[in-house]
N, C-alpha and C positions, 0 to 999 in steps of 0.2 A: 504494500500500500504506500502510495506517495502523496504527500500534501505540499502544495506551494501556498504559502501564507503571505499575502501582501508583498509579493516579490517585485523588486524594481531593478532596472538596469539603465545606467547612464553611459553614454560615450561623450565625455566632456560635459557640456551643458545640455546635450540632447538626451531626453528621456525616451528610451525605446520600448521598455517594458514598464507599464504604469500601474503598479499595484495589483498584480494578478493573483487571484485565489482559485486554485484548482485542486480537486481531489480525484485520484485514480485508484480504484479499489484493487485489492489483490486478485490477480488472474484476469483482469479486465484488458480488453483491447481498446485503447483510447486513441483517437485521432485528433491531432491539432490541425485545423484547416483554416485557410484564409488567403487573401491575395498576397502578391509579392510585397515585401516590406512591412508586413503586419507584425513581425516579431516571432513567428513560430519556430524558425530554425535557431534563433538566438535563445529562445526559451529551452529548446531541446539541449543545446550546448551547455546551458547553465545547469540543467539536471545532470548532464554527463560530467560536469566539472571542468569543461574546456573553456568556459567563461565564468568570471566571478559574479557573485550576487552582491549588489551594492546595498540593498536593504531587503528586509523580510527574511523568512525562514523556509528552508527546503528540508522536509521531514520524510525519511524513508524508514518504514516499519517502526515508527515511533521515535526514531533517532534523528536529531538535527545533524545534517551532513554538509552544511555550507562550506566548512573548512577542511573537509576530508578530501585527500588527493583522489584524482580520477581512478587510479588503479586499486584503490582501497574501498571503492563504493559497491563493488559487486554488480556493476552495470556493464553491459556490452552495447556497442553502437555499430550500426551499419550505415555507411555513408552513401551519398548520391553517386559518387564515383566509386568503383569497386575497390580501388586501392589494393590490388593484389600484387604480390611480388612476382614479376614476370619470369625470373630465373628459377622459381620454385615450382614443383608439381602441385597439383590440386591437394594431394595428401599433405605435402609440406606446408602449404598455405594454411590449411585448416588446423593443423597441429602445431603451428608456430608458437602460439602463446604457451602451450604445454612444454615445448622445447626450452623456452626461456626460463621456465620454472624447474628445469632439470628433472622432469618426470621421466621415468624409465622408458626406453624405446618401445618395449612390448606393450606397456600401458597406453602410450600415445597411439600406437597402431590399433589397439582395441577400441579406444574412444573415437578415433578418426573413422574406423569402420562403422561404428554405430551411427555417427552423424551422417556419414555418406549414404547409409541405407535410408535414413529418414528423409534426406534431401534428394534421393535417387541419383547419386553421384558415384556409385560403386564402380561403374564401368569407366570412369574418367579419372580415377585417382592418380594415374601415371602421366596424365597430360599436363602441359603447361597452359597458362591462361590464354595465350595466343591461339591455341587450338580449340577454344571453347566458344560457344555462342554467347550472346549477351545475357540470356536467361540463365545459362549454366554458370557464367561468371558471377552473377548476382547470387546464385545459390551457394557458391563457394564462399562469398563474402558473408552470407548468413551463417554458413557452417562454422566459419572462423569465430563468429560471435557466440553461437550457442554451445560450442564445445567447452566453454568456460563455465557452463551451467549458471548463468547469471540469474539473479532474482528479478531483474528488469532489463528488457531489451529495447533500445531506442533505434528507430528507423528514420533517417533524414532523406525523404523523397527518393526511396530506393528504386522506383520503377520509372523515373522520368527519362532515363536514357534508352528505354525499350520501345519497340514498335507496339502498335495497338493490340495485335494478337498476343504477343508475349506479356503485355500488361495484364490482360484478362487471365491468362494462364497463371502468372505469378500471384495475382490477387487470390486465386483459389488455393494455390500452394501455401501462401502465408496464413490463410485462414485454417487450413489443415494443420500446419505446423503449430499454430497457436493452440489448437485443441489438443494436440499430442503433448506439447511441452508444458501446458498449463502455466506458462510464465506471464507476467505482466508485460504488456507491450504499450509503448507510446510511439505513435507513428505520425510523422509530419508530411503533409502534402498540400499542394494548392489545388488539387483535383477533387472537386466535391463528389464525383462519381466514386472514386476510391474510398472516400470517407463514408459515403452512404452504404456501400456494399460490404465493407469490412468491419466497421466500428461497432463496439458495444456502447461506446459513448463518444460523441463528437464535441469538441471544444472549438467554437468559431471565434477566431481572433480578428480584431480590426484595429489598426493603429495602436498596437501595444496594450489593448484591453480585451477582456473576454466579453464578446457581444452576446453570447448565449452558450450554454452547455447542457447536454442531455442526450437521450436516446435519439438515433437518427430520425425515426418517424415522428417523434415529438417535435423536433425542430422543423420537420417538413410541414406538419399539420398545424403547429401552434408557435410560429416564430414570434419573438418578443419585439422585433423591430424590422424596419424595411430592409436593412442591410442583410440580416439573416434570411429574410423572406426571399430576396433576390439572389442570394449566394447559394442557398441550398435548394436543389431541384434543377433538373435539366429537361427541357428549356426552363429558364428562370420564370418566376412569377411575374405576371403583368401588373404594372402599377399605373392606374389611371387617375389623374387629378380630377377631383369632384368638388362641387359645392353642396354643403349640407344645409337643409332648412327643415322647419317643422310646420308644415301647412295646417296640421291639425294635431290635437293631443294624442300622444301615444304612437305617432308616426314620424319617421325620419325619412326625408326625401333626398335622394342623391341624383345630381344632374351634372353633365359635362358637355363640352363643346361638340362632341361627336354625336350628340343626340340621345345619349344614355339618360334615361329617366326612370328610376325605380324607387319603390317605397319599402322601408323596413319597419318592423314593429320595434318600438322603443319605449316600452312602458316605464322604465326607470328614469328616462330623460337625462342620462348621465353624459351623453356626448354633446360637446359644444357645437353650435352651428358655425358655418363659415367654411374656409378652405380645409380640405382633407385629401386623403389618397385611398382609393379602393384597390385592394390587392386581390387578384384572381388568377389562379393557375391555368395554363393552356387547356387542361383536360376538363375544366369547369366552365368553359365557353362552348356552346353548342351552335352549330349551323342550323338555323331554323328554316323550315319550308314556308312558313307563314310569317306573320308579324312577330318580330323578336323585340328585344329591349333596345337595340340600336343597330344601325347598318354601317358598313365600311367597305371600301374598295380593297380587293386583294392585290398585293404587290409582289408576293413570292409564294410559290407552291412547291413544297418538298414532299415528294412521294416516296415512302419507304416500304410500300407493299401492304403490310398489315395495318398501317396508319399513315395519315397524311397531315403535315403541318402547314398551316396557312399563316402568312404574315400579312396583316391587314392594317389599313390606316396610313400613317406617315411612313415613308421609306426610311427616314432617319431614326425613328423610334417606334417601330411597328408593334402591334399587339399580336401575340402568337396564339393560334387556336389549334388544338389537337383534335383530329377527327378520325374515326374508325374507317379502315378500308381505303380504297382508291376513289376519291371524289372526282367527278367530271367538272372541275372548276379550274379556270385559267386566270393568270394575272390580268387585271383589268376588269374582271367580273365584280359585281357588287353583291355582298352576302349579308343576310340578316342574322344577327347573333342574339342568343338568349343566355343570360347570366344565371348560373346556379347559385341562388342567394344563400343556400345552406352551407356553401363552401367558400364564402368570401371573407376577406379581412379588411378592417379599416385602420388606417394609420393617420396620426395627426401630421401637421405640416413639418414637424421635426423628425418624422419617421418612427415614432413610438406607437406601438399597437394600442388602439383604443376599443376595438371590438373584435372578438375572435369568432370563427365560423359557427361554433355551437350557440353563440348568443345572437346570431343574425336571424 
């Protein structure tokens, strides 16, 4: 179990980690996700001991380890670059840390064999890195980390150098490895698809703070703010500027320049009228055969076979609609769209959630 308590990091006068509080439970697969420059890799390096902590506490299994050297933390790290020794074989790369500890050769060979079997590298132990594929090299780097039997494994964007097919394969292998090892994993990525498919817990970072933390589907269905709403989910959530009014008691009216005009029940009158933002995911907008909630011109059609994505409205900031099957719609056509009110979100002008789907 790892706890970060009000952790801060400065580079000169620039504060890059701004009082972060995160808890990762024992055996959990936690993913730190966010755009470039949000501080996720810096945070990972602080956990590993490769960057100092300027303020706050880093607690591992109940012990404060701020000042514990990296090699004494019982933590292993897998980097974005494989960082393999090119002159060593796969077996020598995996067993290198044990060689440094003067472990007997027979014991090293035994442990290397066990790790190679887990990672399906048994047939490649005599090869050098140059004779391996990208996925195989990444598995060697993982093997070098897990042979130390760490209590915590850190991954710093380990799949970013792989092609799309290998990324899918390695995501599955990492999930299998986590189940077998039962180790705690902290994984950093900018790819929210990786985060959604692998994580027990996602920590969304933005400009050095935690925007939201929780189970992937909790973040997907109940984002706390516009940033998380548009970062989690592919394609991202549509955000439509709207004006809120109360033409009658118990009703909230939403209108925008595209002709959208819908009413929501608002018995508690908790939402202030004026400017706001309506959040709606592509799958919750439906192409209507009759009169919908608003209409828009189609600018892009993406046919994927089982589903079709329509980009409608402004070419610079289109609204994305997900439809089942192959629709006979072309760019330039005008479509009528219906909003699924039960699945909408409302954000205030600052991007904070003010109404969630279950309350609409």
